[in-house]
C-alpha positions as CSV (number, residue, x, y, z in Angstrom):
1,M,26.5,-112.2,80.7
2,V,28.4,-109.0,81.2
3,I,26.6,-105.7,80.8
4,D,28.7,-102.6,80.1
5,I,26.8,-100.1,82.2
6,H,29.4,-97.3,81.7
7,H,29.1,-97.6,77.9
8,S,25.3,-97.6,78.1
9,V,25.2,-94.5,80.3
10,M,27.8,-92.7,78.2
11,H,25.9,-93.4,75.0
12,H,22.6,-92.3,76.6
13,T,24.0,-89.0,77.9
14,A,26.2,-88.1,74.9
15,M,26.4,-84.4,74.3
16,V,25.2,-82.7,71.2
17,D,28.0,-81.9,68.6
18,K,29.6,-78.5,68.9
19,E,28.5,-77.6,65.3
20,L,24.8,-78.2,66.2
21,V,25.2,-76.2,69.4
22,A,26.5,-73.3,67.4
23,A,23.9,-73.6,64.7
24,T,21.0,-73.6,67.2
25,S,22.3,-70.8,69.4
26,K,20.8,-67.9,67.5
27,P,17.3,-69.4,67.0
28,L,17.2,-70.6,70.6
29,I,18.2,-67.3,72.0
30,L,15.7,-65.4,69.9
31,S,12.9,-67.9,70.7
32,I,13.6,-67.6,74.4
33,L,13.5,-63.8,74.2
34,V,10.1,-64.0,72.4
35,E,8.9,-65.4,75.8
36,G,10.1,-62.3,77.6
37,D,13.3,-60.4,78.4
38,S,16.0,-62.4,80.1
39,Y,19.6,-62.2,81.3
40,G,22.5,-64.5,80.5
41,Y,22.4,-67.0,83.3
42,E,18.6,-67.4,82.9
43,I,19.0,-68.0,79.2
44,I,21.6,-70.7,79.9
45,Q,19.3,-72.4,82.4
46,R,16.3,-72.2,80.1
47,V,18.4,-74.0,77.3
48,G,19.3,-76.7,79.8
49,V,15.6,-77.2,80.7
50,L,14.4,-77.2,77.1
51,T,17.0,-79.7,76.0
52,E,17.1,-81.9,79.1
53,N,20.7,-80.7,79.5
54,E,21.7,-82.2,76.1
55,L,22.9,-78.7,75.2
56,K,25.2,-77.3,77.8
57,W,25.9,-73.7,77.2
58,T,28.6,-71.6,79.0
59,D,29.1,-67.9,79.5
60,S,31.9,-67.9,77.0
61,M,29.6,-69.4,74.4
62,L,26.5,-67.3,75.1
63,Y,27.8,-63.8,75.5
64,P,29.6,-63.6,72.1
65,V,26.4,-64.6,70.4
66,L,24.3,-62.1,72.4
67,H,26.8,-59.4,71.5
68,R,26.7,-60.3,67.9
69,L,22.8,-60.3,67.9
70,E,23.0,-56.9,69.6
71,K,25.3,-55.5,66.9
72,Q,23.0,-56.9,64.2
73,G,20.0,-55.1,65.8
74,C,18.2,-58.4,66.7
75,V,18.3,-57.7,70.5
76,C,18.5,-54.7,72.7
77,S,20.0,-54.7,76.2
78,Y,19.5,-52.8,79.4
79,W,20.6,-53.0,83.0
80,Q,18.2,-53.7,85.8
81,A,18.6,-54.4,89.5
82,S,17.9,-58.0,90.5
83,P,15.8,-58.9,93.6
84,T,19.1,-59.1,95.5
85,G,20.1,-55.6,94.4
86,R,22.8,-56.7,92.0
87,K,22.5,-55.3,88.5
88,R,21.9,-57.7,85.6
89,K,22.1,-57.0,81.9
90,Y,18.8,-58.0,80.4
91,Y,18.2,-58.7,76.7
92,S,15.0,-58.2,74.7
93,I,14.2,-59.1,71.1
94,S,13.7,-56.3,68.6
95,K,11.5,-56.1,65.5
96,V,14.6,-57.0,63.5
97,G,15.1,-60.0,65.8
98,R,11.5,-61.2,65.4
99,A,11.9,-61.1,61.6
100,E,15.2,-62.9,61.8
101,L,13.6,-65.6,64.0
102,E,10.8,-66.1,61.5
103,E,13.5,-66.7,58.8
104,K,15.4,-69.1,61.0
105,K,12.2,-71.0,61.7
106,R,11.6,-71.3,58.0
107,Q,15.1,-72.6,57.4
108,W,15.0,-75.1,60.2
109,L,11.6,-76.4,59.1
110,V,13.0,-77.1,55.6
111,A,16.0,-79.0,57.1
112,N,13.7,-80.8,59.6
113,D,11.3,-81.9,56.9
114,A,14.1,-83.2,54.7
115,L,15.7,-85.1,57.6
116,T,12.3,-86.5,58.8
117,S,11.5,-87.8,55.3
118,L,14.9,-89.6,55.3
119,W,14.9,-90.9,58.8
């Protein structure tokens, strides 16, 4: 009997489709910021923990979304020194962002309910 360990491991550790990563970026960022202000690297690490590294975000993926959210008025940013003295750009959720998050939650629950009933 031959067991294809490589295939089994690859199947188990398959990454989430890019489309789903993109679709979840806004609600994930806003949800993380509801917990408290955060900076880019910390947000990337939090997403990894929350998804058991199924969603792997990069700087080049995160920052355009953060900048778009800032232009939309969903987040505000400010610079603050880190414990090492280096400045970091922190992001906080605004009232507009909280309202947007509530709408995103509603939409995701509709989709989740439909998929759950089918699966």
